[in-house]
C-alpha positions in Angstrom: -13.5 -13.3 -31.2 -12.8 -16.2 -33.3 -10.2 -17.9 -31.0 -10.5 -20.1 -28.0 -12.3 -18.7 -24.9 -9.1 -19.0 -22.9 -7.4 -16.5 -25.1 -10.3 -14.0 -24.5 -9.9 -14.5 -20.7 -6.2 -14.3 -21.0 -6.5 -10.9 -22.8 -8.4 -9.3 -19.9 -6.1 -10.8 -17.4 -3.2 -9.5 -19.3 -4.7 -5.9 -19.3 -5.3 -6.3 -15.6 -1.7 -7.5 -15.0 -2.8 -10.8 -13.6 -0.8 -13.2 -15.7 2.3 -15.1 -15.0 5.4 -15.0 -17.2 4.6 -18.2 -19.1 1.0 -17.1 -19.8 2.2 -13.6 -20.9 4.7 -15.3 -23.3 2.0 -17.6 -24.7 -0.5 -14.8 -25.2 2.0 -12.4 -26.8 3.0 -15.1 -29.2 -0.7 -15.8 -30.0 -1.3 -12.0 -30.5 1.5 -11.7 -33.0 -0.2 -14.3 -35.2 -3.9 -13.6 -34.7 -5.3 -10.4 -36.1 -8.6 -10.8 -34.3 -7.0 -11.2 -30.8 -4.6 -8.3 -31.5 -7.6 -6.0 -32.4 -9.4 -7.2 -29.2 -6.3 -6.5 -27.1 -5.9 -3.1 -28.5 -9.5 -2.3 -27.7 -9.3 -3.7 -24.2 -6.2 -1.7 -23.5 -7.8 1.5 -24.9 -10.9 1.1 -22.8 -8.8 0.3 -19.7 -6.7 3.4 -20.2 -9.8 5.6 -20.6 -11.3 4.3 -17.4 -8.0 4.8 -15.5 -7.9 8.3 -16.8 -11.4 9.0 -15.7 -10.7 7.8 -12.2 -7.5 9.8 -11.7 -7.9 12.2 -8.9 -11.6 11.6 -8.4 -13.3 10.5 -5.3 -16.8 9.1 -5.1 -18.7 12.3 -5.3 -21.6 13.1 -7.6 -19.3 13.8 -10.6 -17.7 10.3 -10.7 -20.5 8.6 -12.4 -20.7 11.4 -15.0 -17.0 11.4 -15.6 -16.8 7.6 -16.1 -19.8 7.6 -18.4 -18.4 10.5 -20.5 -15.1 8.8 -20.8 -16.5 5.6 -22.1 -19.0 6.9 -24.5 -18.5 8.0 -28.0 -17.3 11.6 -27.3 -14.3 13.6 -28.4 -11.3 13.8 -26.3 -12.0 17.5 -25.6 -15.5 16.6 -24.5 -14.2 14.0 -22.1 -11.5 16.3 -20.8 -14.1 19.0 -20.2 -16.4 16.6 -18.4 -13.6 15.3 -16.1 -12.5 18.8 -15.2 -16.0 19.9 -14.4 -16.4 16.8 -12.2 -13.1 17.7 -10.4 -14.3 21.2 -9.9 -17.6 20.1 -8.5 -15.8 17.7 -6.1 -13.5 20.5 -4.9 -16.6 22.7 -4.3 -18.3 19.9 -2.4 -15.2 19.5 -0.3 -15.1 23.1 0.5 -18.8 23.2 1.5 -18.2 20.2 3.7 -15.6 22.0 5.7 
């Protein structure tokens, strides 16, 4: 990132929904005029979305790590979806066995 360190920190805080209204307005104005920060924001937002999708409906079973790793590596959406579904199935099987 070619901009000030504070904008880099603000980008992550924005994605994490931790900024106040004034900071949001300042960052949004900056992003409109800075291609580098706009690209960084898009990438952070994309990664955050992938991670959230990976954790949906998953507990902390053995498939969690595999699901997260598959979601953040360079795999196709179909491969990620398959990995997540397999992890969910393993978790359901583990829960059944535990009963």
